[in-house]
LOPANU-830527 format. One record per residue (C-alpha): residue number from 1; x, y negated, z; residue in one letter. Coordinates in Angstrom, 2 decimals. Example, Ala and Ser with C-alpha at 12.3 -4.5 7.8 and 13.67 -1.06 7.14 Angstrom:
<recs>
 pos      c1      c2      c3 code
   1   12.30    4.50    7.80    A
   2   13.67    1.06    7.14    S
</recs>
This chain:
<recs>
 pos      c1      c2      c3 code
   1   28.97  200.76   59.41    M
   2   29.03  200.09   63.02    E
   3   31.49  196.91   64.49    R
   4   34.02  197.71   66.74    E
   5   33.40  194.95   69.97    P
   6   35.56  192.09   70.22    N
   7   37.06  193.29   73.86    R
   8   40.07  190.82   73.93    L
   9   37.20  187.84   73.41    L
  10   35.37  189.02   76.08    Q
  11   38.43  189.36   78.75    R
  12   39.15  185.81   77.62    I
  13   35.24  184.70   78.46    I
  14   35.19  186.28   81.45    T
  15   38.94  184.75   83.04    E
  16   37.68  181.32   81.72    A
  17   34.65  181.49   83.70    G
  18   32.69  180.30   80.38    F
  19   28.47  181.31   80.29    S
  20   27.86  181.81   76.71    H
  21   25.77  179.12   76.54    K
  22   28.68  176.74   77.70    G
  23   31.45  177.81   75.55    L
  24   28.97  177.57   72.34    A
  25   28.61  173.69   73.52    R
  26   31.66  173.14   74.13    R
  27   32.45  174.67   70.68    L
  28   29.84  172.18   68.86    N
  29   31.45  169.18   70.76    D
  30   34.94  169.69   70.21    L
  31   33.85  170.20   66.58    G
  32   31.91  166.88   66.49    A
  33   35.31  164.83   68.11    A
  34   37.95  167.17   65.36    R
  35   36.11  166.00   62.86    G
  36   33.30  168.79   61.78    T
  37   29.77  167.44   63.14    P
  38   26.80  169.36   62.44    G
  39   27.94  173.20   64.43    L
  40   25.20  174.47   65.68    R
  41   26.36  177.90   67.83    Y
  42   24.79  179.17   70.69    D
  43   24.94  182.21   73.23    H
  44   23.79  184.48   70.21    S
  45   26.52  183.44   68.19    S
  46   28.96  183.77   70.90    V
  47   27.23  187.65   71.36    L
  48   27.34  188.66   68.11    R
  49   31.11  187.58   68.30    W
  50   31.91  190.04   71.18    I
  51   30.05  192.20   69.20    G
  52   32.53  192.42   66.65    G
  53   31.31  190.00   64.12    Q
  54   34.00  187.44   62.58    R
  55   32.75  183.98   62.77    P
  56   34.04  181.95   59.85    R
  57   36.51  178.67   59.92    D
  58   37.12  176.86   62.15    P
  59   35.53  178.11   65.06    V
  60   38.88  180.66   65.87    P
  61   41.17  177.23   66.05    C
  62   38.36  175.61   68.14    L
  63   37.88  178.25   70.49    L
  64   41.65  178.67   71.00    T
  65   41.56  175.23   71.87    E
  66   38.64  175.19   74.11    I
  67   40.78  178.00   75.97    F
  68   44.15  176.76   76.31    A
  69   42.72  173.49   78.19    L
  70   40.58  175.90   80.54    R
  71   43.09  177.94   81.41    L
  72   46.36  175.99   80.87    G
  73   48.30  177.64   78.52    R
  74   49.24  178.68   74.94    P
  75   46.38  180.39   73.32    V
  76   46.25  181.94   69.74    T
  77   43.72  183.86   67.49    P
  78   45.00  186.84   68.06    E
  79   44.44  186.55   71.49    D
  80   40.80  186.14   70.56    L
  81   41.12  189.49   68.78    G
  82   40.00  187.40   65.26    M
  83   42.35  187.15   62.14    P
  84   45.71  184.99   62.12    T
  85   44.46  183.60   58.94    T
  86   42.68  180.47   60.39    A
  87   42.81  177.29   58.49    T
  88   43.77  174.65   60.60    P
  89   41.15  172.52   61.28    L
  90   43.21  169.25   60.79    H
  91   44.91  170.43   57.65    L
  92   45.90  167.37   54.99    G
  93   45.55  164.80   57.80    Q
  94   49.36  165.15   58.86    E
  95   51.84  162.84   56.57    F
  96   54.43  165.79   57.47    T
  97   58.48  165.58   58.21    H
  98   59.99  167.62   55.67    T
  99   59.38  168.28   51.74    W
 100   59.16  171.93   52.35    Q
 101   56.34  171.02   55.16    E
 102   54.67  169.15   52.50    G
 103   54.46  171.62   49.91    V
 104   52.89  174.11   52.24    A
 105   50.36  171.26   53.41    T
 106   49.44  170.30   50.38    V
 107   48.76  173.62   48.21    T
 108   47.27  175.14   51.65    A
 109   44.59  171.70   51.07    L
 110   44.08  172.88   47.33    W
 111   43.52  176.18   48.17    R
 112   40.70  175.69   51.13    A
 113   39.05  172.83   48.57    D
 114   38.83  175.20   46.09    V
 115   37.35  177.73   48.55    E
 116   34.89  174.71   49.52    R
 117   36.33  175.65   53.25    R
 118   33.13  174.29   55.79    R
 119   35.34  172.45   57.71    F
 120   36.74  170.44   54.59    L
 121   32.99  169.21   53.22    L
 122   31.96  168.25   56.64    D
 123   34.83  166.60   57.78    S
 124   34.95  163.03   58.60    T
 125   36.98  160.05   58.31    F
 126   39.47  159.67   60.96    A
 127   40.97  156.24   61.46    I
 128   44.01  157.64   63.50    G
 129   45.23  159.86   60.70    A
 130   44.97  157.02   58.05    G
 131   46.80  155.02   60.35    S
 132   50.36  157.60   61.58    V
 133   50.42  158.80   57.46    G
 134   51.06  155.12   57.00    A
 135   53.56  154.52   59.88    I
 136   54.99  157.48   58.61    R
 137   55.62  156.31   55.41    W
 138   56.82  153.12   56.01    I
 139   59.60  154.61   58.73    T
 140   60.29  157.82   57.31    S
 141   64.18  158.09   55.62    P
 142   63.45  159.13   52.04    P
 143   63.63  163.06   51.74    D
 144   66.15  165.07   50.94    A
 145   66.43  166.40   47.73    R
 146   63.24  167.80   46.44    P
 147   64.20  171.10   45.18    Q
 148   62.69  174.18   44.88    G
 149   64.35  177.54   44.49    T
 150   61.50  179.81   43.07    G
 151   62.00  182.10   40.28    S
 152   59.99  179.66   37.37    R
 153   62.24  176.82   35.45    R
 154   59.80  173.74   35.72    V
 155   60.75  171.40   32.67    G
 156   59.71  168.03   31.22    K
 157   56.94  169.94   29.17    A
 158   55.56  170.61   33.14    D
 159   55.46  167.00   34.38    I
 160   54.16  165.85   30.89    A
 161   50.91  168.19   31.47    S
 162   50.35  167.13   34.72    I
 163   50.12  163.05   33.68    H
 164   48.40  163.87   30.27    E
 165   45.41  166.02   33.05    V
 166   45.63  162.83   34.80    T
 167   44.65  160.36   32.23    R
 168   42.23  162.52   30.67    S
 169   40.57  163.22   33.94    F
 170   40.48  159.57   35.15    G
 171   39.05  158.62   31.93    E
 172   36.21  160.59   32.35    L
 173   35.40  160.00   36.09    D
 174   35.61  156.59   35.11    N
 175   33.02  157.23   32.41    R
 176   30.70  159.71   34.07    F
 177   31.35  159.51   38.01    G
 178   33.33  162.16   40.01    S
 179   30.46  164.65   39.98    G
 180   30.91  165.84   36.49    R
 181   34.96  166.83   36.74    V
 182   36.17  166.85   40.42    R
 183   35.82  170.70   40.52    S
 184   38.02  170.67   37.38    S
 185   40.69  168.63   39.11    V
 186   41.10  170.90   41.98    I
 187   41.03  173.78   39.96    K
 188   43.75  172.83   38.05    Y
 189   45.67  171.93   41.07    L
 190   45.24  174.80   42.54    D
 191   46.37  177.41   39.99    S
 192   48.69  174.84   37.52    A
 193   50.04  172.32   39.81    V
 194   50.67  174.68   43.16    S
 195   52.87  177.09   42.08    P
 196   54.85  174.75   40.28    L
 197   56.14  173.18   43.42    L
 198   56.02  176.53   45.21    K
 199   57.79  178.88   42.98    E
 200   59.08  176.15   40.48    G
 201   63.18  176.31   40.19    S
 202   64.16  172.30   39.99    Y
 203   66.55  170.23   41.32    G
 204   66.55  166.41   43.21    E
 205   65.98  164.35   39.53    A
 206   63.05  166.89   38.42    T
 207   61.89  167.58   41.79    G
 208   60.92  163.80   41.92    K
 209   59.03  163.35   38.99    Q
 210   57.25  166.81   39.78    L
 211   56.33  165.12   43.13    A
 212   55.11  161.72   41.36    A
 213   52.87  163.49   39.09    A
 214   51.45  165.53   41.31    A
 215   51.28  162.81   43.92    A
 216   48.72  160.91   40.90    E
 217   46.95  163.95   40.40    L
 218   46.30  164.26   44.24    T
 219   45.58  160.93   44.79    R
 220   42.72  160.87   41.78    L
 221   41.71  163.90   43.81    A
 222   40.94  161.85   46.68    G
 223   39.77  158.80   45.30    W
 224   36.98  161.27   43.10    M
 225   35.82  162.30   46.83    A
 226   35.73  158.78   47.77    Y
 227   33.59  158.51   45.25    D
 228   31.29  161.11   46.05    L
 229   31.42  159.73   49.97    E
 230   33.06  163.38   50.85    Q
 231   35.16  160.68   53.15    H
 232   37.05  163.20   55.13    G
 233   38.30  164.85   52.14    L
 234   39.18  161.73   50.41    A
 235   41.28  160.99   53.68    Q
 236   43.38  163.94   53.66    R
 237   43.68  163.84   50.06    Y
 238   45.37  160.54   50.04    L
 239   47.40  161.02   52.67    I
 240   48.93  163.99   51.33    Q
 241   49.29  162.43   47.90    A
 242   51.26  159.51   50.08    L
 243   53.54  162.50   51.71    R
 244   54.29  163.36   47.83    L
 245   55.01  160.32   46.76    A
 246   57.39  159.83   49.67    R
 247   58.92  163.00   48.16    G
 248   59.41  161.32   44.40    A
 249   61.03  157.75   46.08    G
 250   58.26  155.85   44.70    D
 251   57.84  152.77   46.54    H
 252   55.57  151.61   43.76    A
 253   52.81  154.31   44.06    L
 254   53.73  155.23   48.01    G
 255   51.89  150.92   47.39    A
 256   48.89  151.72   45.45    E
 257   48.30  155.16   47.21    I
 258   48.09  152.76   50.48    L
 259   45.65  150.28   48.65    A
 260   43.35  153.37   47.88    G
 261   43.32  154.11   51.57    M
 262   42.54  150.20   52.70    A
 263   39.95  150.20   49.19    H
 264   38.32  153.23   51.16    Q
 265   37.94  151.87   54.49    A
 266   36.28  148.88   53.47    I
 267   33.68  150.81   52.20    Y
 268   33.92  152.71   55.44    M
 269   33.25  149.29   57.56    G
 270   36.03  149.43   59.05    Q
 271   37.98  145.91   58.21    P
 272   40.63  146.02   60.44    A
 273   41.77  149.53   59.92    H
 274   41.27  148.18   55.79    A
 275   44.17  145.07   57.41    L
 276   46.76  147.31   58.30    D
 277   46.65  149.92   55.54    L
 278   46.57  146.79   53.25    A
 279   49.78  145.27   54.75    R
 280   51.50  148.56   54.77    A
 281   50.94  148.69   50.89    A
 282   51.74  145.13   50.66    Q
 283   55.62  146.08   52.49    M
 284   55.76  148.80   49.97    S
 285   54.57  146.69   47.15    A
 286   57.18  143.93   47.53    R
 287   59.99  146.46   47.28    K
 288   58.42  147.48   44.18    S
 289   59.04  143.94   42.25    D
 290   55.73  145.08   40.22    I
 291   53.39  141.83   41.07    P
 292   50.41  143.19   39.62    T
 293   50.66  145.72   42.66    L
 294   51.52  143.21   44.74    V
 295   48.23  140.88   43.89    A
 296   46.23  143.86   44.29    S
 297   47.61  144.41   47.88    C
 298   46.78  140.93   48.76    H
 299   43.48  141.40   47.43    V
 300   42.66  144.05   49.31    L
 301   43.67  141.88   52.63    E
 302   41.45  139.61   51.34    A
 303   38.72  141.86   51.18    H
 304   39.30  143.36   54.56    A
 305   39.87  139.20   56.16    H
 306   36.35  138.67   54.49    A
 307   34.73  142.34   56.13    G
 308   35.96  140.51   59.57    I
 309   34.56  137.36   58.67    G
 310   37.75  135.40   58.90    D
 311   37.21  132.84   55.77    A
 312   40.56  131.45   55.89    R
 313   42.22  134.32   56.04    S
 314   40.28  135.47   53.32    C
 315   41.24  132.52   51.45    A
 316   45.35  132.23   52.01    S
 317   45.18  136.01   50.81    S
 318   43.22  135.55   47.48    L
 319   45.60  132.32   46.63    H
 320   48.44  134.88   47.57    Q
 321   47.27  137.32   44.82    S
 322   46.53  135.07   42.53    E
 323   50.29  133.74   42.78    L
 324   50.98  137.22   41.45    S
 325   48.76  138.43   39.32    F
 326   50.60  135.12   37.66    D
 327   53.81  136.86   37.26    R
 328   52.62  139.70   35.93    R
 329   54.33  141.77   33.03    D
 330   52.41  144.08   31.63    R
 331   55.34  145.91   29.38    A
 332   57.16  146.34   32.85    D
 333   54.10  148.32   34.60    E
 334   53.53  151.92   35.38    P
 335   50.56  153.42   33.33    E
 336   48.37  154.65   36.53    W
 337   48.06  150.55   36.78    L
 338   46.01  149.84   33.91    G
 339   43.06  149.53   35.58    Y
 340   44.22  146.38   37.11    F
 341   43.84  143.33   34.96    D
 342   41.55  140.17   34.93    E
 343   38.22  141.38   35.15    A
 344   39.28  143.80   37.89    Y
 345   40.66  141.06   40.02    L
 346   37.66  138.95   39.08    S
 347   35.49  141.83   40.54    A
 348   37.49  141.80   43.58    K
 349   37.19  138.39   44.27    F
 350   33.32  138.62   43.84    A
 351   33.30  141.14   46.30    H
 352   35.09  138.93   49.35    C
 353   32.69  135.79   48.41    F
 354   29.64  138.28   48.30    R
 355   30.61  139.33   51.68    D
 356   30.88  136.14   52.71    L
 357   27.49  135.03   51.85    G
 358   28.72  132.59   49.03    E
 359   26.56  133.16   46.09    G
 360   27.56  130.71   43.98    D
 361   31.32  131.34   44.14    R
 362   30.13  135.33   43.65    T
 363   27.63  134.75   40.75    V
 364   31.19  133.00   39.31    R
 365   33.59  135.62   39.88    Q
 366   31.19  138.47   38.60    A
 367   30.59  136.97   35.58    R
 368   34.32  136.96   34.89    R
 369   34.44  140.88   35.77    S
 370   32.09  141.66   33.11    L
 371   34.48  140.88   30.55    D
 372   35.88  144.44   31.09    M
 373   37.03  147.18   29.74    D
 374   34.03  149.38   28.13    G
 375   35.20  152.58   29.33    R
 376   34.82  151.64   33.04    F
 377   31.37  152.19   33.15    V
 378   30.89  153.09   36.58    R
 379   32.85  149.80   37.77    G
 380   30.78  148.24   35.39    K
 381   27.69  148.63   37.04    M
 382   29.66  147.79   40.29    F
 383   30.39  144.50   38.59    N
 384   26.48  143.92   37.48    L
 385   25.56  144.87   41.03    S
 386   27.94  141.92   42.77    L
 387   26.74  139.84   40.06    L
 388   22.71  140.63   41.47    T
 389   23.88  140.18   44.60    A
 390   25.22  136.73   44.13    G
 391   22.10  135.90   41.79    L
 392   19.75  136.54   45.00    L
 393   22.15  134.56   47.05    Q
 394   21.51  131.83   44.96    C
 395   18.00  132.71   44.74    G
 396   17.93  132.91   40.82    E
 397   15.33  136.05   40.87    L
 398   14.34  136.40   37.41    E
 399   18.18  136.45   36.06    E
 400   19.14  138.92   39.11    A
 401   16.43  141.16   38.14    C
 402   17.55  141.68   34.53    T
 403   21.36  142.26   35.51    A
 404   19.50  144.72   38.53    A
 405   17.51  146.25   35.43    A
 406   21.14  147.11   34.08    E
 407   23.08  147.98   36.86    A
 408   19.89  150.70   37.37    F
 409   20.39  152.35   34.50    T
 410   23.92  152.44   34.30    L
 411   23.21  154.62   37.93    A
 412   21.22  156.56   36.60    G
 413   23.88  157.99   33.95    E
 414   26.59  158.49   36.71    L
 415   27.17  161.53   39.06    Q
 416   28.54  159.71   41.32    S
 417   27.23  158.83   45.23    A
 418   28.98  155.06   45.61    R
 419   26.77  153.90   42.50    S
 420   24.05  154.98   44.38    R
 421   24.73  153.45   47.67    S
 422   25.19  150.11   45.60    Y
 423   22.05  150.89   43.78    A
 424   20.31  151.70   47.30    N
 425   22.03  148.21   48.80    D
 426   20.46  146.55   45.53    L
 427   16.64  147.77   46.25    R
 428   17.38  146.48   50.09    R
 429   18.59  142.88   49.13    R
 430   15.35  143.09   46.60    L
 431   12.90  144.03   49.66    E
 432   12.31  140.12   50.85    P
 433   11.04  139.51   46.97    Y
 434    8.98  143.21   47.01    K
 435    5.45  141.13   46.37    S
 436    7.27  139.41   43.78    E
 437    5.91  140.71   40.20    P
 438    8.96  140.52   38.36    I
 439   10.54  142.80   41.00    V
 440    7.22  145.09   41.39    V
 441    7.92  145.45   37.42    D
 442   11.46  145.90   38.20    L
 443   11.08  148.93   40.65    H
 444    8.27  150.35   38.63    E
 445   10.47  150.38   35.00    R
 446   13.79  151.88   37.31    T
 447   12.45  154.11   39.92    K
 448   13.30  157.13   37.99    D
 449   16.57  156.01   36.91    L
 450   18.21  156.31   40.53    V
 451   17.08  158.56   43.23    H
 452   17.60  156.90   46.78    V
</recs>
């Protein structure tokens, strides 16, 4: 069937005075600037659109921005003869002002993720989006009655189901890596949680419980994207989890999500941004009066200081973390904070000392971190990597190779991009010793365990 030419697009291209090649170049450049790198459109692409082919997202939204800037007036997809269903490129990056806007945004994000929309998969980490989200979390007033007026009554069983699914998927994630389970999580969010938020009937009290449950699972989905090193997507999920936590009025959960955002920023090599996020997390954690959570936020601030190379500030934050952790009361903590124990705190200390080049202290803390819950397989791989790095800093090559071999073995069992990155880092640290027989033997024995 012959396509109908897109005369509206041809007309506005002429009005704007763009060549086909020039328009394609602007499109690719703007896509990169908006967090969608890798667009490779050319003059032939523009000719096909003029001929009636419908471009995929994010092209319509990018084109409206390009033409609006050139012509000095608003331009819509309809003005370009393109469908009005185009998903905005910034979907999920905004911490919305109202509960209703937040529900619309997060459910659209889940749907786009299930559909594996390219602009999400290709999106990049945006410091500005995280900063604005943190500011709005701090400054936004409580939501006015998060309510639903739909036809489906939401009850305790619905909320309990979300919590149980979150717990089960979290355990699988820790044991096997996010690659094995993330697709199931987002399908559950889209098929089970979205109808409750959009079509459910619930008052304020139930609405807050529903928002908190949805925030926990959305946070987990974001953490899984982070583990797969899909950083732009992970950031969008964490911002939307933070927005749901605002609907719940849950300062503790908000602090935990901000701490997760700081964790990701450190991993991304953005310690100054992580510092801001960790301090924002502390503000909320103090309101929650949960000492373990306060300790978590302080130790992330310490890790950010270590990333900057500020050993004195790092030491001060580590001290504050210890003081808070010593006041903990396990009986008075939310279930989602159960991972943060002595071993986890030691691992965070080891990260700081490794980044500051303090081998002896890294080894001491990394050894303590291995006294951990055996269900956290991925965490054990990370902690063995820390021990290996510290031993290498101390010149203990033989013991380092023993720890590295175990780390490589665990990494080979996980579907986790972060685990592969830790393994890559170990191989780089072993590179100066590549001619040593023990290192040659290690590489030979583990070469098929982790594909680097």
